[in-house]
N, C-alpha and C positions, 0 to 999 in steps of 0.2 A: 622273560620279556627281552627282546633285543635292545641294545643301548640306543639305537636310533629311535625306537618306539618309546623308550623311557623319555628321551630328550623331548620328542614330539609332545608327549602328554604333559611334561613339566611346562613347556612353553605355552601350550593351550591354557592350562590351569592359570598361569601367571597372567596371560593376556586377558582372560575372562574376568579374572578377579580385579585387574587393574582398570580395565576400560568399562566402567559402569557409569550409567547416567547420572546417579547421585553418589557423591562420595561422602564418607563420614568425617567431616571436618570437626574437630574438638578443640576447645581452648587449651592453650599450652603454656606452661611455666618455663621460661628460658632457663632457670637454674636447674632444671631436670634434664637439661640437654647439654651438660658440660662436656660430653665427648665431641661436640662441635665446636667450631671456632666462633665463640660468642663475640669476639672483638669485631669480627667481620660484620656482624649484624648491627652492632652499635655504630661502628665507623661508617657504614654505608647508609644507614638510617640517617645519620647526621647529615651526610652529604645530600641526601634527597630532601631532607627538611629544608636545607638552605636553598633548594629549588622550589619550595613551596609545598612539598608533600607532607602529609600528616599520617601518623600511625593509625591503623584501623583495629588490628588484632594480631596476636601471636597465636599460631594454630599448628596442630599436627593432622595430617591427612592419614587416618587410621586405615582407610581403604588401601593406601600404598604400604603402610607399616605391616599390615596383616596379609598381604598378598603371598601365596605360596611361592617358595623359591626366591624371595628377594634376598639380596645380599647387602642391603643398606640397614644401617643402624636407624632407629626413629629419627625423623627429620623435623626440625623446627622451621615453620614457615612464618616470616614476618610480612604481613600485608600492609601496604600503604597505598594512598591515593593522591593524585595531583590537586593542587589548589582549586582547579576548576572541575574536578571529579571525572575528567575524561580518560585518565590514564590510571590503571591499577598497576602497582608494582609488587612482586613477591620476591623476597630475599630467602635463600635457603642454601644450606651446605650439606650436599649429599655425602655421606661418608660410608665406605665399605666396612662391613661388620667382621668378616672372616680374616684373621690375621694373615694366614698364608696368602690369600688373594690380595691383601693390601700390599704385602711385601712384593709379590709378583708384579703388580700394577705399578708400584713404586720404582722397581728395576726397569720397567718398560716406560716410565714417565707418563703414565696415563691415569694416574689417580684423579678422581673427579675434583675440580675446583669449585669454590663457593659461586653461586649463581645469582645473577640479577635478571628477573623476567619483567617485561612490561607488556601489558595487554590493554587494548581498547575494543570494546564491543560497540558495533554500529546499528543504526536503526533499521538497516535492511537484513539483520541477522548475521552479518559477516564479522569476523574478528581480525584485528591486526595484532600480531605478536612479535616482539624483538627480544632476543635473549642471548646471553653469552654461555648458554649450555650447549656448546658445540656438538657434543655426542648425541644430543636428541635429534639431530638432523637425520640420523639413520632411520627414523621412523617416519614414514609419509603422513601428511595431513590431508584432511578433505578440502575441496575447493573453497568452502566458506571460511577457512582459517588461513590467512596470509601470513606466513611466519618467515622470519629471517634469523638464522642462528650465527652470530659472530663468534670469533675465536674465544676459547676459555681464557679467563683472565682479562678480557676487555673491560675497560673501567666503566663504572656506573654512569660517568658523564657521557662517555661515548654511546653507550647503550640508550641513554635518554635522548641524545641528539639524533641518533639514527631512527629511534622510534617516532619522534616528532615529524622528522622528514618523510618517513613512510607513511604516517597517518595522514599528513597533508596530501600527498600523492594519491593514497587511496580514496580520499574523499573527493579530490578533483576529478577522478574518473567517474565518479557516481553523483551527478547532480541531484541535490535534494536529500542526500543521505547525511545523517549527522551522527556524532559519537553519543552514545548513551552517557548520562552522568550518574556516577556512583557517589552516594553521600554517606552511606552507613556500611557497616559490617554485613548486615543482612542482605543489602543489594549487591554487594561485592560476592557473596556466596551464591546468590542467585544467579549472577552472570557466570560464575564458575560452573555451576551445574548445567547451565545452557550450553557452555563449550564442551563439557564432558559428554553431554548427550549426543553432541555432534561427532565427537571422536568415537564415542561407542557405536553409533550407527555406522560410521565408516569401516571400523574393525569387522563388524558383521558382514558388510559388503565385500571386503577383500578377503574373507575367510580366516580372520584372526590376525595372519601375518603373511606377507609375501615373500617368495624366494629371495628377491632383491634386498628386502629388508633384513632377512636372516643373514645373507651374505655380508651386509654392511656391519651388522652386529657381531658377527663372529670374529673373535680374536685368535682363536686356535682352531684347528681342524676344519678349515673351510672346505675341504674336500667332502665333508660329511653333510654339508648344507643340502645338496639335492636329495639325499635319502631321508633327511630329517623332514624336509618339506613334503616329500611324498607321504611320509607317515602322518603328518598333520592332516593332509587332504584324505588320506585313508580313514583316519579316525573321525573326521567330520562326516564322511560318507556312512560310517558305521552308526553314527548318532542319528543320522537322518533317516536310517532304516533302508 
């Protein structure tokens, strides 16, 4: 098998395993995630608590953990919700698992930083997302999800301010649309599943991944992107018969 074909199959396998309508979220014990910056979780949760947020759950997304080809160690997700229930926040620290890759990314100063995500689901089925996971901007989102990715390391205060302003503007453009209120862990998961279903449907529409997305994701060997993308298309045609 040619290297480009291997790469295409690996990318497709990861996309198909990651973009599922329903993810396997399980309760997580922070003490089993000592490979992560647990102080980030505690410090940031305290800052959000001062803004009226409350803790809903500590979770692991096993769908992501078990996706083939993943380079991440298991990730703890701390889920919180605003006082009025209209803003969900997820704190997580993605950490590269392979030592050689960690060293290489450290040299390039591109190691992933801890992330603050904020999300609001609206009554018309749209979502507003604000995050400092800057690298996530490489993957396009469907029109139903309005996302803005701030620079890595942007403070939780700035992420929150930006999200509140964007949500206000989003609702102003849609008279009669209101933010859904999340009060429980189960309601938060239901909202996440609805967003995951939208993302999964979009991946199906674009054929897994676009050439432009591949180009943005490629850190090395960008010259191989056209050939890998062609192999992805060929594999999809083979599967379609």
